[in-house]
A tleap script that builds the chain and sets N, CA, C and O, in Angstrom:
source leaprc.protein.ff14SB
mol = sequence {
  NMET LEU LYS PRO THR THR LYS PHE GLN ILE
  LEU PHE TRP LEU SER ALA LEU ASN LEU ILE
  ALA LEU GLY TYR ALA LEU PRO ASN PRO LEU
  HIE ALA ALA GLY HIE GLY LEU LEU ALA LEU
  GLY PHE ALA PHE TRP ALA LYS ARG VAL ARG
  PRO SER ARG ASP GLU ASP GLU GLU ALA PRO
  ASP GLU SER ARG PHE GLU ASN LEU ASP ALA
  GLU VAL GLY GLU LEU ARG ARG GLN LEU SER
  GLU THR GLN GLU ARG LEU ASP PHE ALA GLU
  ARG LEU LEU VAL ARG GLU ARG LYS GLU GLY
  LYS VAL GLU PRO PRO CARG
}
set mol.1.N position { 112.162 90.736 173.380 }
set mol.1.CA position { 113.060 91.295 172.918 }
set mol.1.C position { 112.247 92.771 171.951 }
set mol.1.O position { 111.052 93.041 171.830 }
set mol.2.N position { 113.037 93.226 171.597 }
set mol.2.CA position { 112.735 94.603 170.331 }
set mol.2.C position { 113.145 93.871 168.774 }
set mol.2.O position { 114.221 93.310 168.563 }
set mol.3.N position { 111.974 94.027 167.710 }
set mol.3.CA position { 112.897 93.748 166.390 }
set mol.3.C position { 114.151 94.843 166.204 }
set mol.3.O position { 114.182 96.041 166.487 }
set mol.4.N position { 115.047 94.081 165.691 }
set mol.4.CA position { 115.946 95.038 164.900 }
set mol.4.C position { 115.922 96.151 164.537 }
set mol.4.O position { 116.741 96.927 165.030 }
set mol.5.N position { 114.966 96.629 163.536 }
set mol.5.CA position { 114.549 97.684 162.879 }
set mol.5.C position { 114.170 98.558 164.552 }
set mol.5.O position { 114.827 99.583 164.735 }
set mol.6.N position { 113.496 98.286 165.312 }
set mol.6.CA position { 112.644 99.124 166.073 }
set mol.6.C position { 114.175 99.221 167.405 }
set mol.6.O position { 114.053 100.059 168.299 }
set mol.7.N position { 115.399 98.381 167.383 }
set mol.7.CA position { 116.399 98.835 168.162 }
set mol.7.C position { 117.119 100.112 167.032 }
set mol.7.O position { 117.338 101.280 167.351 }
set mol.8.N position { 117.275 99.743 166.238 }
set mol.8.CA position { 117.799 100.731 164.806 }
set mol.8.C position { 117.299 101.890 165.147 }
set mol.8.O position { 118.058 102.828 165.390 }
set mol.9.N position { 115.605 102.058 165.244 }
set mol.9.CA position { 115.453 103.165 165.386 }
set mol.9.C position { 115.677 104.224 166.452 }
set mol.9.O position { 115.836 105.428 166.251 }
set mol.10.N position { 115.660 103.375 168.007 }
set mol.10.CA position { 115.568 104.002 169.022 }
set mol.10.C position { 117.204 104.428 169.111 }
set mol.10.O position { 117.504 105.537 169.555 }
set mol.11.N position { 117.859 103.828 168.826 }
set mol.11.CA position { 119.754 104.070 169.111 }
set mol.11.C position { 119.549 104.989 168.161 }
set mol.11.O position { 119.952 106.080 168.563 }
set mol.12.N position { 119.040 105.046 166.927 }
set mol.12.CA position { 119.020 106.180 166.093 }
set mol.12.C position { 118.869 107.512 166.613 }
set mol.12.O position { 119.796 108.319 166.536 }
set mol.13.N position { 117.967 107.743 167.040 }
set mol.13.CA position { 117.188 108.690 168.117 }
set mol.13.C position { 117.901 109.106 169.236 }
set mol.13.O position { 117.967 110.312 169.470 }
set mol.14.N position { 118.422 108.333 169.933 }
set mol.14.CA position { 119.066 108.902 170.676 }
set mol.14.C position { 120.419 109.465 170.573 }
set mol.14.O position { 120.995 110.198 171.376 }
set mol.15.N position { 120.834 108.990 169.431 }
set mol.15.CA position { 122.154 109.387 168.742 }
set mol.15.C position { 121.895 110.851 168.528 }
set mol.15.O position { 122.518 111.752 169.089 }
set mol.16.N position { 120.704 111.040 167.475 }
set mol.16.CA position { 120.341 112.614 167.085 }
set mol.16.C position { 120.063 113.338 168.784 }
set mol.16.O position { 120.711 114.276 169.246 }
set mol.17.N position { 119.503 112.970 169.132 }
set mol.17.CA position { 119.246 114.076 170.491 }
set mol.17.C position { 120.225 114.008 171.277 }
set mol.17.O position { 120.130 114.870 172.151 }
set mol.18.N position { 121.436 113.161 171.399 }
set mol.18.CA position { 122.740 113.725 171.900 }
set mol.18.C position { 123.306 114.861 170.958 }
set mol.18.O position { 123.531 115.961 171.463 }
set mol.19.N position { 123.399 114.779 170.438 }
set mol.19.CA position { 123.928 115.572 168.958 }
set mol.19.C position { 123.578 117.005 169.433 }
set mol.19.O position { 124.382 117.930 169.547 }
set mol.20.N position { 122.433 117.036 169.656 }
set mol.20.CA position { 121.462 118.376 169.724 }
set mol.20.C position { 121.682 118.792 171.227 }
set mol.20.O position { 121.846 119.916 171.702 }
set mol.21.N position { 121.653 117.976 171.629 }
set mol.21.CA position { 122.264 118.623 173.376 }
set mol.21.C position { 123.751 118.870 173.435 }
set mol.21.O position { 124.084 119.772 174.205 }
set mol.22.N position { 124.765 118.218 172.742 }
set mol.22.CA position { 125.645 118.300 172.549 }
set mol.22.C position { 126.086 120.264 172.125 }
set mol.22.O position { 127.127 120.896 172.308 }
set mol.23.N position { 124.697 120.693 171.506 }
set mol.23.CA position { 125.170 122.250 171.101 }
set mol.23.C position { 124.679 122.853 172.367 }
set mol.23.O position { 125.047 123.955 172.774 }
set mol.24.N position { 123.873 122.118 172.938 }
set mol.24.CA position { 123.219 122.937 174.413 }
set mol.24.C position { 124.238 122.909 175.326 }
set mol.24.O position { 124.179 123.884 176.075 }
set mol.25.N position { 125.216 122.113 175.571 }
set mol.25.CA position { 126.282 121.821 176.475 }
set mol.25.C position { 127.236 122.483 175.890 }
set mol.25.O position { 128.080 122.424 176.785 }
set mol.26.N position { 127.750 123.097 175.008 }
set mol.26.CA position { 128.873 123.606 174.458 }
set mol.26.C position { 129.834 124.407 175.541 }
set mol.26.O position { 131.035 124.228 175.748 }
set mol.27.N position { 128.890 125.386 176.193 }
set mol.27.CA position { 129.122 126.186 177.502 }
set mol.27.C position { 130.395 125.221 178.186 }
set mol.27.O position { 131.574 125.574 178.150 }
set mol.28.N position { 130.020 124.225 178.673 }
set mol.28.CA position { 130.480 123.431 179.540 }
set mol.28.C position { 131.465 122.199 178.680 }
set mol.28.O position { 130.892 121.172 178.316 }
set mol.29.N position { 132.540 122.332 178.474 }
set mol.29.CA position { 133.323 121.602 177.603 }
set mol.29.C position { 133.331 120.058 178.057 }
set mol.29.O position { 133.722 119.306 177.165 }
set mol.30.N position { 132.980 119.445 179.257 }
set mol.30.CA position { 133.003 118.040 179.931 }
set mol.30.C position { 131.806 117.948 179.782 }
set mol.30.O position { 131.773 116.736 179.571 }
set mol.31.N position { 130.549 118.331 179.708 }
set mol.31.CA position { 129.386 118.119 179.433 }
set mol.31.C position { 129.224 118.079 178.284 }
set mol.31.O position { 128.167 117.473 178.110 }
set mol.32.N position { 129.739 118.433 177.143 }
set mol.32.CA position { 129.948 118.872 175.475 }
set mol.32.C position { 130.159 117.362 175.443 }
set mol.32.O position { 129.358 116.529 175.017 }
set mol.33.N position { 131.598 117.103 176.061 }
set mol.33.CA position { 132.047 115.938 175.006 }
set mol.33.C position { 131.541 114.645 175.734 }
set mol.33.O position { 131.903 113.567 175.263 }
set mol.34.N position { 130.552 114.660 177.093 }
set mol.34.CA position { 130.095 113.281 176.978 }
set mol.34.C position { 129.058 113.357 176.158 }
set mol.34.O position { 128.834 112.286 175.594 }
set mol.35.N position { 128.023 114.609 175.756 }
set mol.35.CA position { 126.753 114.138 174.839 }
set mol.35.C position { 127.754 113.698 173.435 }
set mol.35.O position { 127.356 112.918 172.570 }
set mol.36.N position { 128.703 114.165 173.422 }
set mol.36.CA position { 129.617 113.887 172.007 }
set mol.36.C position { 130.092 112.773 172.237 }
set mol.36.O position { 130.175 112.108 171.205 }
set mol.37.N position { 130.486 112.204 173.233 }
set mol.37.CA position { 130.596 110.547 173.062 }
set mol.37.C position { 129.282 109.661 172.736 }
set mol.37.O position { 128.989 109.076 171.694 }
set mol.38.N position { 128.537 109.756 174.051 }
set mol.38.CA position { 127.095 109.458 173.850 }
set mol.38.C position { 126.293 109.561 172.582 }
set mol.38.O position { 125.440 108.675 172.544 }
set mol.39.N position { 126.284 110.508 171.325 }
set mol.39.CA position { 126.386 110.208 170.465 }
set mol.39.C position { 126.982 109.501 169.754 }
set mol.39.O position { 126.350 108.638 169.143 }
set mol.40.N position { 128.197 109.599 169.608 }
set mol.40.CA position { 129.074 108.538 168.838 }
set mol.40.C position { 128.831 106.963 169.203 }
set mol.40.O position { 128.825 106.027 168.403 }
set mol.41.N position { 128.596 106.902 170.873 }
set mol.41.CA position { 128.326 105.496 170.992 }
set mol.41.C position { 127.076 104.888 170.231 }
set mol.41.O position { 127.183 103.922 169.476 }
set mol.42.N position { 125.974 105.488 170.472 }
set mol.42.CA position { 124.727 105.227 170.246 }
set mol.42.C position { 124.492 105.025 168.418 }
set mol.42.O position { 123.633 104.280 167.946 }
set mol.43.N position { 125.405 105.817 167.632 }
set mol.43.CA position { 125.388 105.618 166.533 }
set mol.43.C position { 125.856 104.169 166.267 }
set mol.43.O position { 125.193 103.167 166.000 }
set mol.44.N position { 127.339 104.363 166.433 }
set mol.44.CA position { 127.834 103.035 166.187 }
set mol.44.C position { 126.830 101.720 166.400 }
set mol.44.O position { 126.516 101.000 165.453 }
set mol.45.N position { 126.389 101.507 167.707 }
set mol.45.CA position { 125.525 100.890 167.661 }
set mol.45.C position { 124.334 100.437 167.056 }
set mol.45.O position { 123.896 99.305 166.850 }
set mol.46.N position { 123.926 101.520 166.828 }
set mol.46.CA position { 122.625 101.420 165.689 }
set mol.46.C position { 123.179 100.947 164.297 }
set mol.46.O position { 122.496 100.214 163.582 }
set mol.47.N position { 124.788 101.502 163.819 }
set mol.47.CA position { 125.053 100.984 162.844 }
set mol.47.C position { 125.437 98.884 162.926 }
set mol.47.O position { 125.265 98.012 162.075 }
set mol.48.N position { 125.864 98.838 164.044 }
set mol.48.CA position { 125.854 97.293 164.447 }
set mol.48.C position { 124.355 96.784 164.604 }
set mol.48.O position { 124.307 95.666 164.091 }
set mol.49.N position { 123.642 96.995 164.891 }
set mol.49.CA position { 122.372 96.157 164.695 }
set mol.49.C position { 121.371 96.754 163.531 }
set mol.49.O position { 120.212 96.379 163.706 }
set mol.50.N position { 121.517 97.404 162.648 }
set mol.50.CA position { 120.386 97.821 161.693 }
set mol.50.C position { 120.506 96.807 160.554 }
set mol.50.O position { 121.544 96.478 159.980 }
set mol.51.N position { 119.661 96.509 160.399 }
set mol.51.CA position { 118.988 95.376 159.598 }
set mol.51.C position { 119.159 95.111 158.339 }
set mol.51.O position { 118.797 96.012 157.581 }
set mol.52.N position { 119.692 93.953 157.750 }
set mol.52.CA position { 120.298 94.234 156.154 }
set mol.52.C position { 118.804 94.077 155.275 }
set mol.52.O position { 117.689 93.646 155.571 }
set mol.53.N position { 119.201 94.457 154.479 }
set mol.53.CA position { 117.745 94.691 153.451 }
set mol.53.C position { 116.851 93.459 153.372 }
set mol.53.O position { 115.625 93.565 153.344 }
set mol.54.N position { 117.576 92.117 153.334 }
set mol.54.CA position { 117.207 90.967 153.062 }
set mol.54.C position { 115.685 90.774 154.161 }
set mol.54.O position { 114.475 90.661 153.966 }
set mol.55.N position { 116.653 90.822 155.418 }
set mol.55.CA position { 115.775 90.685 156.479 }
set mol.55.C position { 114.868 91.699 156.761 }
set mol.55.O position { 113.999 91.305 157.539 }
set mol.56.N position { 114.726 93.040 156.365 }
set mol.56.CA position { 113.528 93.993 156.333 }
set mol.56.C position { 112.469 93.640 155.696 }
set mol.56.O position { 111.338 93.835 156.141 }
set mol.57.N position { 112.797 92.897 154.218 }
set mol.57.CA position { 111.280 92.551 153.576 }
set mol.57.C position { 111.017 90.795 153.767 }
set mol.57.O position { 111.704 89.775 153.821 }
set mol.58.N position { 109.577 91.185 153.825 }
set mol.58.CA position { 109.177 89.524 154.524 }
set mol.58.C position { 108.597 88.961 153.156 }
set mol.58.O position { 108.527 89.606 152.110 }
set mol.59.N position { 108.205 87.683 153.341 }
set mol.59.CA position { 107.740 86.653 152.128 }
set mol.59.C position { 106.294 87.536 151.952 }
set mol.59.O position { 105.974 88.306 152.857 }
set mol.60.N position { 105.768 87.446 151.211 }
set mol.60.CA position { 103.932 87.766 150.945 }
set mol.60.C position { 103.644 86.984 151.706 }
set mol.60.O position { 104.173 85.929 152.056 }
set mol.61.N position { 102.363 87.733 152.124 }
set mol.61.CA position { 101.319 86.493 153.231 }
set mol.61.C position { 100.501 85.775 152.247 }
set mol.61.O position { 99.710 84.997 152.779 }
set mol.62.N position { 100.455 85.819 150.670 }
set mol.62.CA position { 99.691 85.009 150.405 }
set mol.62.C position { 100.653 83.518 149.868 }
set mol.62.O position { 100.159 82.397 149.745 }
set mol.63.N position { 102.147 83.888 149.601 }
set mol.63.CA position { 102.700 82.875 149.756 }
set mol.63.C position { 103.128 82.245 150.866 }
set mol.63.O position { 103.719 81.185 150.658 }
set mol.64.N position { 103.027 82.521 151.767 }
set mol.64.CA position { 102.906 82.198 153.298 }
set mol.64.C position { 102.265 80.879 153.622 }
set mol.64.O position { 102.514 79.851 154.251 }
set mol.65.N position { 101.252 81.447 152.833 }
set mol.65.CA position { 99.820 80.571 153.193 }
set mol.65.C position { 99.857 79.842 152.459 }
set mol.65.O position { 99.577 78.821 153.087 }
set mol.66.N position { 100.049 79.515 151.260 }
set mol.66.CA position { 100.614 78.427 150.081 }
set mol.66.C position { 101.603 77.748 150.665 }
set mol.66.O position { 101.466 76.570 150.335 }
set mol.67.N position { 102.768 77.915 151.541 }
set mol.67.CA position { 103.267 77.149 152.049 }
set mol.67.C position { 102.788 76.259 153.377 }
set mol.67.O position { 103.155 75.096 153.545 }
set mol.68.N position { 101.937 76.957 154.269 }
set mol.68.CA position { 101.532 76.579 155.263 }
set mol.68.C position { 100.470 75.224 154.925 }
set mol.68.O position { 100.504 74.195 155.600 }
set mol.69.N position { 99.455 75.447 153.659 }
set mol.69.CA position { 98.620 74.775 153.300 }
set mol.69.C position { 99.271 73.751 152.632 }
set mol.69.O position { 98.611 72.713 152.668 }
set mol.70.N position { 100.615 73.630 151.868 }
set mol.70.CA position { 101.015 72.687 151.804 }
set mol.70.C position { 101.588 71.943 152.627 }
set mol.70.O position { 101.414 70.744 152.409 }
set mol.71.N position { 102.437 72.294 153.812 }
set mol.71.CA position { 102.314 71.603 154.886 }
set mol.71.C position { 101.296 70.598 155.781 }
set mol.71.O position { 101.400 69.572 156.453 }
set mol.72.N position { 100.410 71.398 155.429 }
set mol.72.CA position { 99.234 70.873 156.449 }
set mol.72.C position { 98.632 69.935 155.984 }
set mol.72.O position { 98.030 69.093 156.649 }
set mol.73.N position { 98.757 69.982 154.359 }
set mol.73.CA position { 98.214 68.828 153.190 }
set mol.73.C position { 99.148 67.663 153.740 }
set mol.73.O position { 98.480 66.738 154.203 }
set mol.74.N position { 100.460 67.483 153.804 }
set mol.74.CA position { 101.210 66.960 154.049 }
set mol.74.C position { 101.286 65.744 155.045 }
set mol.74.O position { 101.479 64.541 154.867 }
set mol.75.N position { 100.955 66.881 156.689 }
set mol.75.CA position { 100.922 66.163 157.440 }
set mol.75.C position { 99.863 65.514 157.446 }
set mol.75.O position { 99.972 64.379 157.911 }
set mol.76.N position { 98.572 65.909 156.993 }
set mol.76.CA position { 97.109 65.079 156.811 }
set mol.76.C position { 97.457 63.782 156.259 }
set mol.76.O position { 96.960 62.747 156.703 }
set mol.77.N position { 98.360 63.805 155.229 }
set mol.77.CA position { 98.691 62.404 154.398 }
set mol.77.C position { 99.197 61.788 155.465 }
set mol.77.O position { 98.496 60.959 156.046 }
set mol.78.N position { 100.541 62.086 155.931 }
set mol.78.CA position { 100.946 61.193 156.873 }
set mol.78.C position { 100.477 60.412 158.312 }
set mol.78.O position { 100.782 59.279 158.685 }
set mol.79.N position { 99.708 61.327 158.915 }
set mol.79.CA position { 98.227 61.054 159.584 }
set mol.79.C position { 97.854 59.854 159.139 }
set mol.79.O position { 98.175 58.779 159.644 }
set mol.80.N position { 96.970 60.072 157.909 }
set mol.80.CA position { 95.819 58.741 157.337 }
set mol.80.C position { 96.623 57.892 157.096 }
set mol.80.O position { 96.084 56.785 157.083 }
set mol.81.N position { 98.320 57.846 156.768 }
set mol.81.CA position { 99.046 56.562 156.837 }
set mol.81.C position { 99.366 55.880 158.212 }
set mol.81.O position { 99.457 54.656 158.305 }
set mol.82.N position { 99.512 56.631 159.150 }
set mol.82.CA position { 99.691 56.006 160.257 }
set mol.82.C position { 98.543 55.519 160.946 }
set mol.82.O position { 98.502 54.476 161.598 }
set mol.83.N position { 97.336 56.568 160.717 }
set mol.83.CA position { 96.201 55.616 161.432 }
set mol.83.C position { 95.495 54.221 160.106 }
set mol.83.O position { 94.491 53.519 160.217 }
set mol.84.N position { 96.303 54.269 159.212 }
set mol.84.CA position { 95.897 52.976 158.439 }
set mol.84.C position { 96.972 52.012 158.819 }
set mol.84.O position { 96.520 50.890 159.043 }
set mol.85.N position { 97.965 52.100 158.925 }
set mol.85.CA position { 98.870 51.541 160.010 }
set mol.85.C position { 98.298 50.552 161.145 }
set mol.85.O position { 98.111 49.346 161.302 }
set mol.86.N position { 98.165 51.501 161.693 }
set mol.86.CA position { 97.481 51.094 163.449 }
set mol.86.C position { 96.462 50.117 163.247 }
set mol.86.O position { 96.398 49.040 163.840 }
set mol.87.N position { 95.608 50.571 162.319 }
set mol.87.CA position { 94.449 49.611 162.172 }
set mol.87.C position { 94.849 48.796 161.801 }
set mol.87.O position { 94.778 47.818 162.544 }
set mol.88.N position { 95.446 48.621 160.620 }
set mol.88.CA position { 96.365 47.085 160.377 }
set mol.88.C position { 96.867 46.279 161.552 }
set mol.88.O position { 96.593 45.114 161.837 }
set mol.89.N position { 97.725 47.209 162.231 }
set mol.89.CA position { 98.300 45.994 163.304 }
set mol.89.C position { 97.519 45.505 164.072 }
set mol.89.O position { 97.433 44.309 164.348 }
set mol.90.N position { 96.694 46.628 164.608 }
set mol.90.CA position { 95.020 46.094 165.498 }
set mol.90.C position { 94.651 45.088 165.074 }
set mol.90.O position { 94.731 44.132 165.846 }
set mol.91.N position { 94.144 44.863 163.818 }
set mol.91.CA position { 93.609 43.661 163.190 }
set mol.91.C position { 94.266 42.523 163.415 }
set mol.91.O position { 93.674 41.506 163.777 }
set mol.92.N position { 95.698 42.581 163.202 }
set mol.92.CA position { 96.486 41.777 162.964 }
set mol.92.C position { 96.721 40.987 164.518 }
set mol.92.O position { 97.040 39.801 164.611 }
set mol.93.N position { 96.490 41.918 165.710 }
set mol.93.CA position { 96.498 41.329 166.846 }
set mol.93.C position { 95.719 40.582 167.329 }
set mol.93.O position { 95.939 39.565 167.987 }
set mol.94.N position { 94.402 41.219 166.914 }
set mol.94.CA position { 92.964 40.454 167.089 }
set mol.94.C position { 93.105 38.849 166.598 }
set mol.94.O position { 93.089 37.866 167.339 }
set mol.95.N position { 93.209 38.863 165.540 }
set mol.95.CA position { 93.050 37.737 164.716 }
set mol.95.C position { 94.346 36.728 165.353 }
set mol.95.O position { 94.229 35.503 165.335 }
set mol.96.N position { 95.439 37.332 165.847 }
set mol.96.CA position { 96.457 36.400 166.322 }
set mol.96.C position { 95.825 35.975 167.590 }
set mol.96.O position { 95.746 34.769 167.825 }
set mol.97.N position { 95.407 36.770 168.358 }
set mol.97.CA position { 94.851 36.562 169.863 }
set mol.97.C position { 93.777 35.333 169.888 }
set mol.97.O position { 93.667 34.454 170.742 }
set mol.98.N position { 93.027 35.532 168.711 }
set mol.98.CA position { 91.348 34.717 168.404 }
set mol.98.C position { 92.583 32.990 167.636 }
set mol.98.O position { 92.390 31.789 167.824 }
set mol.99.N position { 93.102 33.313 167.265 }
set mol.99.CA position { 93.579 31.310 167.161 }
set mol.99.C position { 94.524 31.319 168.231 }
set mol.99.O position { 94.867 30.188 168.574 }
set mol.100.N position { 95.052 32.272 168.865 }
set mol.100.CA position { 95.647 31.513 170.300 }
set mol.100.C position { 97.456 31.779 170.086 }
set mol.100.O position { 98.355 31.503 170.881 }
set mol.101.N position { 97.533 32.308 168.931 }
set mol.101.CA position { 99.493 32.601 169.001 }
set mol.101.C position { 99.634 33.624 169.718 }
set mol.101.O position { 100.826 33.813 169.960 }
set mol.102.N position { 98.689 34.680 170.354 }
set mol.102.CA position { 99.222 35.735 171.484 }
set mol.102.C position { 98.434 35.989 172.372 }
set mol.102.O position { 97.236 36.219 172.208 }
set mol.103.N position { 99.223 35.969 173.750 }
set mol.103.CA position { 98.623 36.046 175.047 }
set mol.103.C position { 97.787 37.277 175.187 }
set mol.103.O position { 98.216 38.265 174.592 }
set mol.104.N position { 97.139 37.351 175.579 }
set mol.104.CA position { 96.270 38.881 176.034 }
set mol.104.C position { 97.015 39.253 176.918 }
set mol.104.O position { 97.731 38.555 177.636 }
set mol.105.N position { 96.798 41.135 176.910 }
set mol.105.CA position { 97.931 41.815 177.802 }
set mol.105.C position { 97.365 41.417 179.187 }
set mol.105.O position { 96.176 41.100 179.228 }
set mol.106.N position { 98.256 41.397 180.574 }
set mol.106.CA position { 97.947 41.592 181.793 }
set mol.106.C position { 97.731 42.425 182.343 }
set mol.106.O position { 97.458 42.321 183.539 }
savepdb mol mol.pdb
quit
């Protein structure tokens, strides 16, 4: 898939080229009408796919890295907590097996 800005640029230039071709095709009215319709069609399509100003502006790289750093820190904390819980559960199982409360796995 193409980015919206790239699509817009392609459609814009197709419309412009068809307007130029319209001038050269004026001696043949049917041919000129075809180029005129193509120019209008590409222009309306370009207007439809044109990205808004908000879409065009991306967040600065530094703030994106700060957000990623915070997310990685949170994931590390969660992983550490999960590993501690797993270790605790394993110790409980080992202790209960030694006491004979739990049967060993088959």
